[in-house]
N, C-alpha and C positions, 0 to 999 in steps of 0.2 A: 577414586574414580576421577578420570580427567575428561571433562566435557568442554568441547570447543563450540562456539557459536559463529556463524559465518554469514556475512551479507553486506549489502550497501547500507550500512548503519552509521549513524553519527553525522550525517551530512545535511540534516534539515528536513528529511521526509518524515512526517509525523506518523504515517501509517507504518512504515517499516520500523521505526523506533518504538512504536507501540507494541508491535509483535515481539520485539526483543524484551521489552519490559514485562510482558505477560509470561514469557518463558523464564525469565530470571526469577520472577516472583515464585513460580512453581518450583524451580530448582531449589531455591533457598528454603522454602517451606518443606518440601518432600525429600530433598537430598542435601542437607546442609553440610555434609562432609565432602561434597563434590568440589573439585578444583576446577574453576571456570576461567576460560580465556576466550576472548572475542578477536576474530580476524576480520577486519572491516575497513571501510573507506574513511571513517572519521574516528580514529582511535582516541584522540585527545578528548572529544566530546563524550564518548562512551565511558572513559575512565572517570571524567569529572561528574557525570550524571549518575552513573550506576556503581561506581567504586569497584569495578572489576578490571583485571589486567587486559589490555587490548593491544593488538599489533596491526600495523597498516597492511592492507591487503596487497597493494601495489608498490613495487620498489620506486617507480617513477611517480613522484607526487602529483604531477599535472596529467595524470592518466586520462581523465575525463574532459580535458580541455582540448580544443581543436588544435592540432599541430600544424602550423603553417611554415615555420622556418625549418631548414634542413637539420639544424642541431636538435631541435625538438623532436623531429621525426626519428632521428637516430637514437636519441635517449629513449623514446617510446618503444622502438623496436628492440633495443637492448633490454628494456624492462620486461618484455615478454619472455625473454630467455631467463633472466634472473628469477622472475616470478615462478618459473617451474620449480627451481630449487627451493626458493623460500616457502612456496605452498606445500611442497612435499615434506620439508622439514617440520613445518607447523603441524600438518596432519598426522605425521608419524608420532608426534608427542601427545596425541589425544587418544582416548578410548572410543569416544563417540563425537562425531561432529554434527551439529543440528543447524539446518537452514530454517530459521523461525518464520514461517509465513511469507508474506510479501508475494508480489506478482513476478516471481523469479523466472517463470517459463513463458513469458509473453512479450510481445513486441508492439503493444498498443500505443506506445510512445517511441519516439525515434531511438534506435539502438544499433550500435555498430558491432559486428561479430567479434572483433578483436578487444572489445571492452568487457562488459559484464558476462556475455556468453562464454568467452574464453576463460574468464576466472572461475566461473561455475564448472565448466568442463574439467578444468584442472583439479578442482576440489574432488570431484567424483572419481576421476581417473587415478589420482594419487591415493585416494582412500581405498580403491580397489587394489592398487599395487601394494600398499603397506598394510592392508587388512584392518583398516579403521572403519567403523560403521559410519556411513554417511546417511543422515536422516533428512528427508525433505518433509517438513512438518506443516500440514495445512496450507500448502502453497497454491498460488493462482497460476493458471496457464491459459494460453490462447493458441489458436492455430497460426502458425508462423509461415509466411509466404515465401520469403527468400531462403534459398538453400543453405547458405553458410550459417545464418542464425539457427535455422531449423536443425541442421546437423549437430551443432554444438549443444543446443539446449535439450534436444531429445536424447543425445548421447550421454549428457550429464544425468538426466532422469533415469535412463536405462542402467547406468552404472551404480545408482544409488542403492543402499542396503534396504531402505524403507521409503515409501512414498505415500503421502495422504494429501488431500485436497480441500480447499475451503468451499467448493461448490461443484455441482455436476458438470457445469460448463467446462471447467478446467480438466476434469478426468476425460470427458468426451473429446476435448481438443487433442490431448495426447494420444488417445486411442486412434483418432482420425489420422494422426501422423505416423502411425505404425507401431506404437508402443503397446504391449500387452498390459492393460490396466485392470484386468478382470479381478485381481485380488487386492487392488488398492482402494482403501476406504475414503469416504467423503465425510467430513465432519463440518466445520464452519470456521470463519475467521477467528484467529487467536485473540483479536481485540475484544471479543465478547467475554473473555476471562477478566478483563479489568473491571474494577468496581465503578458503579455510577455515583457521581456526586449529586448532592440535593440542595443546591443554593436557591434562594427565592427567585422566581421568574419575573422578569420585567415586562409587564403587560404591554401588548402592541409593538413589540420589537420582533423584527424578522432577521434571521441569519441567512446571509447569502454567501455561499462558498464559491470562490472563483479560482481559476488556475491559469498558468502560463501555457495555454494549449496552442500547438502549432501543427497538429495532426500527427500521423503515424509514420512508420518507416517509408511507406509508399507515397507520402505527400511532400517529400522534401522540396520539390520544384515549386509547389504552391503554398508553402508553409506560411508565408507572410500574409497572403490574402485569407487563409483560414483563421489565422490569429486575429487579424483586424475585424473580420466579420463576428467572431465570437465575442470580442471585447465590446464592439459596438452594440450588439444585441443584449448583452448582459447590462450594459450601461442604460439602454432603453428600458429594460425591466426595472432596474433600480430606480430610475427616474419616476416610473409609474408608481412604485411603492411610496416614494416620498410624496408624490402628488395625491395619493390616496390617504395621506395622513399618518404614515407609519415611519418608525425609526428603523434604520437599517444598519446591521453590523456585518462587515465583510470578513469572512474567514478564509484562510489559506491552509494548504496542506503541505507545502514545501516552501522554503525560503525564496525560491525563484518566482513564486506567485505574487509576492508582495508588490512588485512593480505594477501588476495588473490592477491590484486593489487601489493603489494610489492614483492610477490613471482614471479609474471610475469615479473616485472621489472628486478629482479635479473637474471632470466632465460634468458631473451632476451639480457640483457647486452648492451643496446644502450642508448645513451643520447637523442635519439629521442622519448623515452617513458618516460612519467612521470604520476603521479597520482594527480588528482584534489581533494583537501580536501574541502568539503562543509558540513555545519551543518544545513541547511534547504532546503526545496524544492525551495524557492526563489533564494537562492545562486546557487543551481544546475541548474536552468533555466538560470540564468545569465551566468554561465560558459559554459553550453552546447550551448547557443546561439552563441558562438564564433567559434564552429567547423563546418566543411563542411557537414559531414554525420555521422551517428551513427549506431553502432551495440551494442545491449544491451540485458541483461538477466532480471534484475528486472523489474517488471511491471511499476513502476513509472519512471524508466529510459526510457523505451520505450515510455510511455505516454508523458514525457517531450520533447522527441525528435520529436514526431509527433505534439504536441501542438506548437512547434517551427517551424514546417514546413520543418524539415530536412528529406532528404532521409534516411530511416531507415530499418534495418534488425533486426528482433526479434529472439533471441535464448531463447524461452520462457519455463518456468517450469510448466505452467498450461494453461487451455483452456482460461483463461481471456486474456492472451496476443494475442492469435490467434483471439479471438473475437474482441478485440480492433483494431488490425492491419486490419482485414477485414472491420470493420466499418469505418476505415479511408481510405480505398481504396487501402491498401497495403498488401492484404491477401497473395499474392504470395511470399512475402519476410519474410517468417516465417520458423523457424526450432524448433524441440523439443530438449531441453537441454539434455535429456536423450539419444538421438540418434544423437548427434552432428556430422555432416559430414563437415570436414574443407574444402575439395575441393568444395563441394556445397556452403558453406558459402562464399568462395572467388568468385565464379560465381554470387551468389545473390548480393553480395556487388558491384561487378563490374557493373552488370546490373543496380542497383539502381543508381550509380553514373552517368552512361551513360544517364539515363532517368531523370536526375536531374530536369530539367525545367518542364517536364510533372508531375512528382510526387509532386513538390511544388505547382503547380496549383491545383491538386487534393486535397492536404492537405488544402490549403487555403479555398476551398469550404467546406470541411468537418469540419474545425475548426469553421467556421461561424455557422454551424448546432449545433455543440456541445456547443457553447456559448449560443445559444437559449435554449437548453435543460437544462443547468445548472441554467440559470436564472428562468426557470419555476419551477425547483426543489426548489430553495430558495424562490420563491414566495409561494410555497406550505408550506414551513416551516414557513413563517410569518403568513400564514392563521391559522396554528396549534397554534401558539403562541398567536394569537389574539382570539382563541376559535371559529374559523369559519370553521374548518375542522376536521373531525374525522371518 
């Protein structure tokens, strides 16, 4: 059996790479004879970290860098044509191609149609053409406003052999955009399949997850102001934590977030604040397991905290964070990143810490449910690989 895995993998996004790790672990345990190959944006990292063959998704290596010179624009345009042939050839050599989780059908962060949406559409289109099963496994989606992105992403989903979602919000979003999702199951995020570490907890330490947030696709004209406001308010909150006598560890979910963490450390100017450097979701889980409570922005930082049973406050940039918090029983501990109120955040954090025992009990029950859901999702994947479901 030839199984391909496809996505923006190996480029520093811990959530994406965690989804890959979860599916690889399942394939190795349940389908040890399968020949696995990854088609991704960071093949060198994937090969080094997971020991599986990997191929670069885009012929043009600077695909996701802004093309300002004429030569770069020409190479990027040529790459789009070359990628048609490369993608078709790779897909043709697989029996099944799995897109493992990730928010592949959303534009909550800036996204150009000729980037990821184009690549995803090529995957589904060529899969249909050469009769390779393309599986969208527990993916995230959101309502897409701009027509070009919407056409490509919904088209990619429509052409897939199988679709499942990590939450109801994702399925509803695709339905609202005209796709029949009545037979598509909802399970949960693949990261719930990863094991929980159990290191000793450092009492009095708070984890704060920060991100390099600049708004969404519709915010490009005011992206700078949105970013400055977010960093300023998170800095104010971290300063309050330090003045309250707490030690703060800053967490990131993508390598681009590290600059924000360093700016907050410099602005607060206290040895009580440090940044935790992690290169995988497993490492993030191990480090986050050591803190008492968490306040976080990136979706997979929030998910990691909830999975570990930590009292958590989400400063979310999309409906997916609110949906996850509500599903885990902590719906009252959410804020929008766009309208972040520091005074309210202080109150939410204080209340979450005061209700520590209660929230941990709620999270223990919900995590048991999530484990069952992700096991059912991986069981469905195995059925597809064996030709028993479609």
